[in-house]
N, C-alpha and C positions, 0 to 999 in steps of 0.2 A: 462652605469649601471644605471635601475631606482632607485628611492629613496625605501629606506626600506620601510617596507608592515607597514600601520599602526595597534596601535594595538588593535584597535576595527574599521577596515573597511566596509563602508556600504554596499558595497555588497560582497557576496563569490556565484561564480558558481562551483559547484560542479558536476565532472568529472566522473561517474565509468567509468574505461577501463579495457576491457582482448583482449589482443592480439592485438594492437590500433598502437605500434608503426611506422607504414606509416603514419596516419595520425596526429599525436599527433604536429610537429613543425607547418602545416599547421592551424592548430585548433589555439596551443595556439597566432601563428601570426595574427589570426584574431578577436581572442577574446580580443587581446592586442589593437588592434586598436579600435574595438567598445566598449570597457570600457574605455577608453580614452578619448572616444569621449561625454560620460555621464559625464563629470567633478565631477564625486564622487570617492572615494578611494574604490580599491574594492582587492579581492585578489582571486586563481584561486586554488582547491583545487583537486587533481589528485590523485584518486585513483586507485589502479594497485590492481584487483582482480587475483593475482596469475598470472599475464600472462607469456607465454613461448616464449614469442618472441623479449624479451629485450623493455618492453615498460617503465618498471620501471628504467632501465639506461637512456633511451629517457627523463622519465619526471624531474630525476635529472641533466642533462647537461640542461634541460632548467630555471629547480629550480638554478643552480648554476649561471646560466646568469639573473634571473630577480628573488629576493627574495620575490616578491608577490604571486610566484606558488609554491607551498608544496605538496609534492608528501608525497602519504599515501600509506605505502606498509601495503598488507594483508598476512597471512600467509599460504594462498591458494585461490581455485576459493570456493569462499562462493554463487558466485551469484549476480545479481543485485539488490536486496532489502539488502544484509547485506553491502554492496558497498557504496549503500547511505546513509546506515543508518549509516556507520563508515565515509562518509563525514560530515553528517550531524552532527555529533558529535564533529568535530573535526573544523566547520567553524565556524568565527569570526562574520562575517558580518550582519547587520541587518535584510537584505534583502538575499534570499539566492535561489539560481537558479540551477535547476538542470538539464543537458540536454545530450548526449550518445557523445561517443568520434569519431565517425565514421561520421562527417562531415555531417550527415541526416538534422541534424539540424542548420541550420544557426544564426553564432552567432548576426549578423545583428536584429534578431527579437530580442535582450534583450531589446531595449530602449523602446519597446512596452510591454513587461511584468513590467519592472519597470515605466509606464507610469500609468498603471492599476494599480499598489501598489498606488502611490501616491493618486491616486482617492481615496483611501482608504478599497482596498481589502484587506484579508488577504492571500488569495490565487491565483493566475489565472493561468490557465490550458491551455496549446496548443490546438490546434485541427488542424490534420493533414487532409485539405480542400483539397488538392490532393495528392496523396500518388502512386507513382511510382513503386509499386511495386504488384508483380502475384495477379492477382483478386482471386483465388483457394488456394491459401498457405497461404495468407494473408491478404489480404483486405477481403473477404466475413467471412473468422471465426471472423475477429477483430467488421464488422461490425453486427453479432450473440454477440461475445462476450459484447459491447456495449449496445446492445439493451436488456439486458439481465441486466446491471449492472442498467442500468438507472432505469427499474423496479425495482426490489430488494432495490436497494439504496435508492431511491428516490431524486437523483441527477440529473438532466437536462442537462448530460454534454454529449457533443457527440460524445468525443474521451477520455477513461478510461485509453487509452493504456499506451500511450506517456511518456515518462520521460521528457520532456522540461516544466518544470515548474515551478513557482516562488512563495515563500513562505514568508510571517514573522518572522520572526526568536523567537518571542514567542510564534507562533503555532505550529512550528517544536517540541519544549523543552519536550510536553506534551504526543507526537508522540514517540510506539516503532514500530515499522518493525521488521517483520519477512516473511515467505515462498514467497508470490508474492505481498506481499500489497503495493507495493510502489505506484501498480495501485490506492489504494483506501484513499490515503490518504488525496483528497477532501473530501470524504465520513468518514473518522474518523476528520477529520476536520471540518468538518459538525455538528458533535456531539458534538464539543468543542464549537460551537458556531460561527464559520468563515463565514463568508461574501467570497462568491467565484465569479470568473467571467472565462471566457473563450474566446480565443482569434484566430483567425486564424493564422496558422505559415506555413512556408514554409518547405517542404521535399524534399529535393533531394535524388538521388540514391546515393546506399552506394559507396565508390572510392576505396577502399580496404580490404584486409578482407575477411572473409565470416559471415554474417549473423547468430547468436546463434541462430535465434528465427525458429520455423514451427509451423506446423498445432496441432503436438502434444504437443504444448505450450500451447493450447487452454482447454486442459483438467485439465491442472493442473491452469487455473484461475478460471475455474468453481468450483473448489474444493474450493478455497481459497475465491469466491465470496456465498458462501454455508458457508464457515467459517464464512465471514463479516457480512454477515444477520443472521445470529445466535447469534454472538458475541456484535453487536450493538444492538440487541435488546432485550438479553435475559444476557449478562454476568452477570451484577448486582442483577438478577432476576430469575434462571434459576426455581425455584417452580412454575412459572408462565407460563414457556413451557412443563415442566415436570408433572406440576400437572394436570395442564388443559386436554392434553392426557391421565392421571392415571385414574384422574376421569371420564373422558369419557368412557375408558372401565370398569372401573369397575361398572359404572352404568349401561351398556350395559351387563355384566356379570349377575349384579342384576335382568334386566329386563328379561332376560334371564330365570334363574332359576326361578324369582317368575311368572311365564309364565308356566312353566313345572310342577311346586305344585298345581297350578291352576287345570292344565289339568288332576293332579291324580287324587285330592279330587274333583273333579266336574265329569270329564268324567272317573274315574278309572282306566286312562294309566296308566303304570308300566314309569318310569323317564329311568331306562335300558334298559327293555322289548321293548320300543315304539320308544322312544326317545334319543337315548344313546349319537350319534355323536352330536347334540345340546346341550346336558346335558354337554359333556366334550368342549365342544365348552364356553360355560359358564363361568364354573373354569379356564380355559385357560384364559381367557378374566378376571377375580378377579384376579388371579395371577400375570399376565402379569401386570395390571393396579397398582394393591399393589408394583408392581416393581418402574415403573415410578414415584411414589409417593415417592418410597424413596430414587430414583436418584434425586429427586429434592430437597429434605431434603439436601442428601450429596454434591449435587451441590451447598448450599448455603453455607453450611460450608467451600469450598473449596473457594466460592470468598470472603469469609472472610479471608479466609488464602492467595490469591491472593494479598488483598487489604491492609495486613498489611505489606505483603512482597515487596519486590523490584526485578523488574527481572534483569539479566544480560544481558550483551551486547551477540549477533548477530555472534560476530565476535571475531577473535586474529591476534594481528598487532603482528608482527615482530621485530618493535623500535618502541616507543612512541614519534612520532613527538616534540620537542623543542617549548615551551610554548601552549601545544596542550591543550584543557579543553574538559574533558570526560563527566564530569557532568552533567545531563540533569535534570533543575530545572521546576517546575512549569509554565502555562501559566500566566503570566501578565498580560494580557488585547485580546478580542473577541472582534468582532463585532456582535452580536445574529442577521444574516441575512443573506440571500442567495439569491444574485444577479447575473443575466448575462447579460455581454456584447453583445450587436449587433454584429456578423462578418464585 
């Protein structure tokens, strides 16, 4: 029987699981061997995202033999991002590593993540250099999504989609995830001044069960990307976005109406007799532009309310694990730089 888990382990490994009963035992054994080899105190946080194949029972069996394993059962299938948030909220380690439970991520890569964290990076992201997956349904959409993410976010990662990443605990404290935002944690962390590195990782074939991802997931990712683009740039200043658009439309409307008035008095052309469509377009631009300005002002009021309140969790637990801490506090320190490590 292993020694009881430390009150504050050095490393937490968070694994969101959905119907992974066939891989959990093997995953635990490989994680145990790898983490013991790091000579650091550690814990494994297994989050059951409403599995229907007995995954939670397998987690409890493993936890009974090793107190360093902590099962976190969610009330239903909330999705990968809420499952990760649940794991982050209950992880106690100073370094938190997130990975999938289907054995496509090699636990043996963990020491390389820890080495990068030890170099001073706040976030270390994995890069699936070689992927044994179908080109059309998985790799091609992934390449398109990663290209768009690099362009819109300004973070030069080659692989945003992989869950396999390492974080300093203080970086995660200030993040609140929803939707499919687990892919964009490096972008959100960069907004907090985090130093980011990327390392190549091994990506093996799925050994059991069925993948929950497909080409349809790309559409959701692109919607989340648009949301992220707006939130990271204009969340605290919506009037800048809507106000600029509103002033542009109002200015165009004023220009059109001024030109039509000039035509009426200089050339004697009636507004409604000769230029009715253009006149109506100018009025429409004035009305819509004013609405955008009003929307920007309302957005400023919403932002004020948002920053004065605290968002709730995006998941619901069947039970709260003993000794768990759900409070998420402010970031204590961050390095204001972005660096990429060579592959």
